[in-house]
C-alpha positions as CSV (number, residue, x, y, z in Angstrom):
1,M,0.0,-0.3,0.1
2,K,1.2,3.4,-0.4
3,I,1.0,6.6,1.1
4,V,2.6,10.1,1.4
5,V,4.8,11.6,3.9
6,Q,4.9,14.9,4.4
7,V,7.7,16.6,6.3
8,K,9.0,20.3,7.0
9,L,12.7,21.0,5.6
10,L,14.5,24.0,7.0
11,P,16.6,25.3,5.0
12,S,19.1,28.6,5.7
13,P,18.2,32.0,3.6
14,E,20.8,31.0,0.9
15,Q,19.6,26.8,0.8
16,A,16.1,28.8,0.1
17,T,17.3,30.9,-2.8
18,A,18.9,28.1,-4.5
19,L,16.1,25.9,-3.8
20,K,13.8,28.6,-5.1
21,A,15.6,29.3,-8.2
22,T,15.4,25.4,-8.8
23,L,11.5,25.0,-8.9
24,H,11.2,28.6,-10.4
25,A,14.0,26.8,-13.5
26,C,12.0,23.4,-13.5
27,N,8.6,24.5,-13.4
28,T,9.5,27.0,-16.7
29,A,11.5,23.9,-18.2
30,A,8.2,21.7,-17.9
31,N,6.1,24.7,-19.8
32,R,8.4,24.4,-22.7
33,A,7.8,20.8,-22.4
34,S,4.1,21.4,-22.2
35,T,3.7,23.5,-25.2
36,V,5.8,20.6,-27.4
37,A,3.4,18.0,-25.9
38,F,0.9,19.8,-26.7
39,E,1.8,20.7,-30.2
40,T,3.7,17.3,-31.4
41,G,1.4,15.2,-29.1
42,P,3.8,12.6,-28.1
43,Q,2.0,10.1,-25.7
44,S,5.2,8.6,-23.9
45,R,8.3,9.5,-21.8
46,N,11.2,8.5,-24.2
47,D,8.8,10.7,-27.7
48,L,8.7,13.3,-25.5
49,Q,12.1,13.1,-24.0
50,K,14.1,12.9,-27.1
51,L,12.1,16.5,-28.8
52,V,12.7,18.1,-25.4
53,Y,16.1,16.7,-23.2
54,A,18.9,18.8,-25.0
55,H,17.0,21.8,-24.8
56,L,15.7,21.5,-21.1
57,K,19.8,20.4,-20.1
58,A,21.4,23.4,-22.2
59,D,18.8,26.5,-22.1
60,Y,17.6,25.6,-18.7
61,G,20.3,24.1,-16.9
62,L,18.6,21.0,-15.8
63,G,20.9,18.3,-15.0
64,A,20.4,15.1,-16.8
65,Q,17.9,13.4,-13.7
66,P,16.3,16.3,-13.4
67,A,15.5,17.1,-16.8
68,V,14.0,12.8,-16.9
69,R,11.8,13.6,-13.2
70,T,10.9,16.9,-15.3
71,V,9.7,15.3,-18.7
72,K,7.9,12.7,-16.6
73,K,6.0,15.1,-14.7
74,V,4.6,16.6,-18.1
75,V,3.7,13.3,-19.4
76,D,1.9,12.1,-16.0
77,A,-0.3,15.6,-15.8
78,Y,-1.4,15.1,-20.0
79,T,-2.3,11.3,-19.3
80,T,-4.5,13.1,-16.1
81,L,-6.2,15.5,-18.6
82,R,-6.8,12.6,-21.2
83,A,-8.4,10.5,-18.2
84,N,-10.6,13.2,-16.7
85,I,-11.7,13.7,-20.3
86,R,-12.5,10.2,-20.5
87,A,-14.3,9.9,-17.3
88,G,-16.4,13.2,-18.2
89,N,-15.6,15.2,-15.4
90,L,-14.7,18.0,-17.3
91,G,-18.1,18.0,-19.4
92,P,-19.1,16.5,-22.5
93,E,-17.4,17.2,-25.5
94,G,-18.3,20.7,-26.7
95,S,-18.4,21.8,-23.7
96,K,-16.7,24.9,-22.2
97,R,-15.0,23.9,-19.3
98,R,-13.7,20.8,-21.6
99,A,-12.7,23.2,-24.7
100,K,-10.9,25.3,-23.0
101,A,-9.1,22.5,-21.1
102,E,-8.3,21.0,-24.8
103,G,-7.6,23.9,-26.6
104,K,-4.3,25.3,-24.7
105,P,-1.1,23.0,-23.3
106,I,-1.1,22.1,-19.5
107,S,0.5,25.5,-17.9
108,F,3.2,25.0,-14.4
109,R,3.0,27.6,-12.0
110,I,6.3,29.0,-11.1
111,D,6.7,27.3,-7.3
112,A,4.8,24.2,-8.4
113,A,6.1,21.2,-6.3
114,Q,9.1,19.1,-8.4
115,P,9.7,15.3,-8.1
116,F,13.3,14.2,-7.2
117,D,14.5,10.7,-7.2
118,D,17.0,8.9,-4.6
119,R,19.7,9.9,-7.7
120,I,19.2,13.7,-7.0
121,L,18.1,13.4,-3.4
122,S,19.5,11.5,-0.8
123,W,18.5,11.3,2.9
124,Q,20.5,10.3,5.9
125,M,18.2,10.0,8.8
126,D,20.1,8.9,11.3
127,T,21.0,13.3,11.2
128,G,18.0,14.5,9.8
129,T,19.2,16.4,6.8
130,V,19.4,16.0,2.9
131,S,21.6,16.2,0.3
132,I,19.8,17.7,-2.8
133,W,20.9,18.8,-6.1
134,T,19.7,22.2,-7.3
135,V,20.6,24.5,-10.3
136,C,23.5,26.3,-7.9
137,G,24.7,23.1,-6.9
138,R,24.3,19.9,-4.8
139,L,23.0,20.8,-1.0
140,R,24.2,19.1,1.5
141,G,22.9,19.2,5.3
142,I,19.3,20.8,4.7
143,E,17.9,19.9,8.1
144,F,14.0,18.5,8.0
145,A,11.2,17.6,11.0
146,G,8.3,15.6,11.4
147,G,6.4,13.8,14.2
148,A,7.8,10.8,15.5
149,N,5.9,8.5,13.8
150,Q,5.9,10.3,10.3
151,L,10.2,9.3,10.6
152,K,9.5,6.0,11.7
153,T,7.7,5.0,8.8
154,L,10.4,7.6,6.5
155,R,13.1,5.0,8.0
156,E,11.5,1.5,7.2
157,Y,8.9,2.0,4.8
158,R,10.3,5.1,2.0
159,K,10.7,4.5,-1.9
160,G,10.4,5.9,-4.4
161,Q,10.1,9.5,-5.5
162,T,10.0,12.7,-3.3
163,D,8.4,16.0,-4.3
164,L,9.9,18.8,-3.2
165,A,7.0,21.7,-2.8
166,H,7.2,25.8,-1.5
167,R,4.3,26.2,0.3
168,D,2.4,30.0,1.8
169,G,6.3,31.0,2.6
170,K,7.4,27.0,3.9
171,W,9.4,23.9,2.1
172,F,7.8,20.6,2.1
173,L,9.3,17.3,1.0
174,V,6.7,14.7,0.3
175,A,8.0,11.4,0.2
176,V,6.3,8.1,-1.4
177,C,6.2,5.1,1.3
178,E,5.5,1.2,0.7
179,V,3.6,0.2,3.4
180,P,2.4,-3.3,3.4
181,E,-1.1,-4.5,4.3
182,G,-1.8,-5.7,7.3
183,E,-3.4,-9.6,7.5
184,L,-6.7,-9.4,7.2
185,Y,-9.3,-11.2,10.3
186,D,-12.3,-12.3,10.6
187,P,-14.4,-10.4,12.5
188,V,-16.4,-10.9,15.9
189,D,-18.9,-7.9,14.6
190,W,-19.4,-4.7,13.2
191,I,-19.2,-1.4,14.1
192,G,-21.3,0.6,11.9
193,V,-20.2,3.7,11.4
194,D,-23.2,7.2,10.8
195,R,-22.1,10.4,8.8
196,G,-23.5,14.2,8.6
197,V,-23.0,17.0,8.5
198,V,-24.0,18.1,12.7
199,N,-22.5,15.4,14.0
200,L,-19.5,14.1,11.3
201,A,-19.6,10.9,12.9
202,T,-21.8,8.6,15.3
203,T,-21.4,4.8,15.9
204,S,-23.1,2.2,16.2
205,D,-21.5,2.0,20.1
206,G,-22.9,5.5,20.7
207,D,-19.5,7.6,19.9
208,N,-20.6,11.1,18.5
209,H,-17.8,12.7,16.8
210,Q,-19.8,16.3,16.4
211,G,-19.1,18.8,13.7
212,R,-20.7,22.2,15.2
213,R,-17.5,23.6,16.1
214,L,-16.0,22.9,12.1
215,S,-19.2,24.1,11.3
216,R,-18.5,27.6,12.9
217,Y,-15.1,27.6,11.5
218,R,-16.4,27.1,8.1
219,R,-18.7,29.4,8.1
220,W,-16.4,31.9,9.8
221,H,-13.5,31.3,6.4
222,A,-17.1,31.8,4.5
223,R,-17.4,34.9,5.8
224,K,-13.9,36.3,5.5
225,R,-14.2,34.7,1.7
226,Q,-16.8,37.1,1.4
227,E,-15.3,40.4,2.4
228,L,-12.2,39.4,0.7
229,Q,-14.1,38.9,-2.3
230,A,-16.1,41.9,-2.5
231,K,-13.0,44.1,-2.4
232,R,-11.7,42.5,-5.8
233,T,-8.1,42.8,-5.7
234,R,-5.1,40.2,-6.7
235,S,-4.1,40.4,-3.5
236,A,-7.5,40.1,-1.6
237,N,-7.6,36.8,-4.0
238,R,-4.9,35.7,-3.4
239,R,-6.0,35.8,1.1
240,A,-9.2,34.2,-0.1
241,K,-6.8,31.4,-1.7
242,R,-4.7,30.8,1.3
243,R,-7.8,31.1,3.9
244,A,-9.4,27.9,1.6
245,K,-6.2,25.7,1.9
246,R,-6.1,26.4,5.6
247,E,-10.0,25.0,5.8
248,A,-9.6,22.1,3.8
249,R,-5.6,21.0,5.9
250,H,-7.7,21.7,9.3
251,A,-10.8,19.8,7.8
252,A,-8.8,16.8,7.0
253,H,-7.1,16.8,10.6
254,I,-10.8,16.2,12.4
255,N,-11.3,13.7,9.6
256,H,-7.7,12.0,10.8
257,R,-8.6,12.3,14.2
258,I,-12.0,10.9,13.5
259,A,-10.4,8.0,11.9
260,K,-8.1,7.1,14.2
261,K,-10.2,6.9,16.4
262,I,-12.5,4.9,15.2
263,V,-10.3,2.3,13.3
264,A,-8.2,1.9,16.9
265,V,-11.8,0.6,18.8
266,A,-12.4,-1.7,15.9
267,Q,-8.8,-3.2,15.9
268,R,-8.9,-3.4,19.9
269,T,-12.2,-5.0,19.4
270,G,-11.5,-7.6,17.0
271,R,-14.7,-6.0,15.2
272,G,-14.6,-4.6,11.8
273,I,-15.7,-1.1,10.0
274,A,-19.2,-0.6,8.7
275,L,-19.8,2.0,6.7
276,E,-22.6,4.2,4.7
277,E,-22.4,3.7,0.6
278,L,-22.7,7.6,-0.2
279,D,-21.6,7.7,-4.0
280,G,-24.3,9.8,-5.9
281,I,-25.6,11.4,-2.6
282,R,-25.2,14.7,-4.1
283,D,-27.5,13.7,-6.8
284,R,-30.0,11.3,-4.7
285,V,-30.5,13.8,-2.0
286,R,-32.3,17.8,-2.7
287,P,-31.2,19.9,0.6
288,S,-32.7,23.3,1.4
289,R,-31.2,25.8,-0.3
290,D,-29.3,27.3,2.3
291,Q,-27.7,24.3,3.3
292,R,-26.9,23.9,-0.5
293,A,-23.1,25.2,0.2
294,T,-22.3,23.1,3.9
295,F,-24.1,20.1,1.4
296,S,-21.6,20.2,-1.5
297,T,-18.5,21.2,0.3
298,W,-18.7,18.8,3.4
299,P,-16.0,16.1,2.6
300,F,-18.2,13.3,3.5
301,H,-15.9,10.7,0.8
302,Q,-12.5,12.1,2.4
303,L,-13.2,10.6,5.9
304,A,-14.3,7.4,4.3
305,E,-10.9,7.1,2.7
306,H,-9.4,8.1,5.6
307,I,-10.5,5.4,7.4
308,H,-10.0,2.9,4.8
309,Y,-6.9,3.2,4.3
310,K,-5.9,3.5,8.4
311,A,-8.0,0.1,8.4
312,L,-6.3,-1.5,6.0
313,R,-2.7,-0.6,7.0
314,L,-3.9,-2.3,10.6
315,G,-6.2,-5.1,8.8
316,V,-9.1,-4.2,9.8
317,P,-12.6,-5.1,7.6
318,V,-14.1,-2.3,6.4
319,I,-17.3,-2.9,4.4
320,E,-19.9,-1.0,3.2
321,V,-23.7,-0.9,2.5
322,D,-26.8,0.1,1.6
323,A,-27.6,3.6,2.8
324,A,-31.3,3.7,2.6
325,Y,-33.6,4.7,5.1
326,T,-30.9,3.9,8.0
327,S,-32.3,6.9,9.7
328,Q,-36.0,5.9,9.1
329,M,-36.2,2.6,10.0
330,C,-36.4,1.1,13.3
331,P,-33.6,-1.3,14.1
332,R,-36.2,-3.7,16.4
333,C,-39.1,-3.8,14.4
334,R,-38.0,-2.7,11.1
335,H,-40.4,-0.2,10.7
336,T,-39.6,2.3,8.0
337,A,-41.2,6.1,7.8
338,R,-40.8,9.4,7.8
339,D,-42.5,10.1,10.3
340,N,-40.4,7.8,12.5
341,R,-37.7,10.9,12.9
342,P,-40.1,13.8,13.3
343,E,-36.9,15.8,14.0
344,R,-33.3,15.6,13.0
345,D,-31.6,14.7,16.0
346,T,-35.0,11.9,17.4
347,F,-35.6,8.2,16.5
348,R,-38.9,7.4,17.5
349,C,-40.9,4.5,15.9
350,R,-44.5,4.9,14.8
351,R,-45.1,1.0,16.0
352,C,-43.3,-0.3,18.4
353,G,-42.0,2.9,20.6
354,L,-38.1,2.3,20.6
355,A,-36.6,5.6,20.6
356,G,-33.5,7.3,21.1
357,P,-30.8,9.8,18.8
358,A,-31.4,9.7,14.8
359,D,-28.0,9.4,14.3
360,L,-26.8,6.3,16.7
361,V,-30.2,4.2,14.8
362,A,-28.8,5.4,11.8
363,G,-25.2,3.6,12.8
364,V,-27.1,0.8,14.3
365,N,-29.1,0.3,11.3
366,V,-25.7,0.3,9.5
367,R,-24.2,-2.2,11.4
368,N,-27.1,-4.6,10.8
369,R,-26.9,-4.6,7.5
370,A,-23.1,-5.4,8.0
371,R,-24.1,-8.6,9.6
372,S,-26.2,-9.8,7.0
373,A,-24.2,-8.2,4.5
374,W,-21.0,-10.6,5.9
375,V,-22.9,-13.2,6.3
376,L,-24.8,-13.7,3.0
377,V,-20.8,-13.6,1.6
378,N,-18.8,-15.5,3.7
379,G,-21.8,-18.2,4.5
380,P,-22.3,-21.6,3.3
381,V,-23.7,-22.3,-1.0
382,S,-26.8,-23.2,0.5
383,Q,-27.2,-20.3,2.9
384,R,-26.6,-17.8,-0.1
385,R,-29.5,-19.8,-1.9
C-alpha cells in the first residue's frame, strides 16, 4: 500500500534561495516541454524526451536526471488530463470547460512541486538531513523535521520519488512510502458508522464525533472569504485562496483524528467497520437552499478514505452497505417511515415505540446491514441461495 509522508524542510536563507531558483527553472522547463507536447502530441515519456531533453539541459541548466523527472511530470499531467476527459469530469464534448482544457497546453505554476528521485535527493535519517541537487549545485546537510510516526515510516518504508514543495513561504518534502498491508482478520462483529453534517460520525457504540465546531469554523472562513472577494483586488484573491487551503487542511485534520479513533476501537475489539455507501448522494438528496453550500462542500468521501487506508494498514475489515432509509428504519421491528424521525436529532418508532438519537439509530442499522451482508458473502453456498 502506497502512502505519502510530508515533512518540513528547514533550509537556511541561502539554501532557500537555491531551492526557489531550482523550482523556477524546473517549472519553466516543464512549461516549455508542455508546449512541445501539446503541439506534437507524443504519448510516451520516451517520445517527448527525444524532442526536449537536450533543450532542457542547455537552456534551463537542468542536469540529466532533473530533465528526465521534468519530462515525466509533463507526461503524467497529460495522462491525468486524458483520463479526466474520458471519465467525463470536464463535461461532455463541446462543453466550455472541456474545450478550455483541450485548447491550450497544460501550464505549471512557477513554484509548483518538483519530483526528485534517489539520484538527486538522498536522505540521511540518522542526522535528520537531506542532500539535494539544485541549479546552484548540490546542497548538503539541509535539516528536516516531522513527527515521530512520520520519521519512523520514512526510515522503514520510503520507496520511490520525493516531491519538493513550496507552500505559504514554507518548504516541504513529500515522500512516497510502500507500507505493508495488515493481514485481514475475521471480525467478531461490526461497528456501524453514520456520517453526517451536524455529527461528523456517530458509531453504533454511541461514540459521537460532533461537527458543530468545524461548522462554525467553516462559516467564519466563508464570511472572511466573502469580505475579501468583495474587495476585487489581486491581493484579496490571494488571501482568499490561502484561507480556503487552511480550511481544507483543518477539515482533513479533523477527519484524520476521527478515522484514527474509529479504527483503533475496531482493532482493539476485533470488529470490522461498516460504512454507508454514499456514492452519488449529492444527486439523490435535495437539500434546502441554505444547506446547499454546506452539503456540497462537506468532506464525506474524505473521511471514508481515511478510514479505509488506516484500516487496511492494520488489517481491519471495512464494508460498505446500502444507505437507504438507515435513519428512518427501526432496528427492532424494522418499521420504516419518514414519521419515525420527527426531528433531525430524534428517532421514535411509530409501531413499537423505540426511541433514541437518530444518528445512533442509523449507526445501529448500518451495523445490522453489515452483519447480514457478511453472512451472505461468507456463508455456505446453500445459505446464500
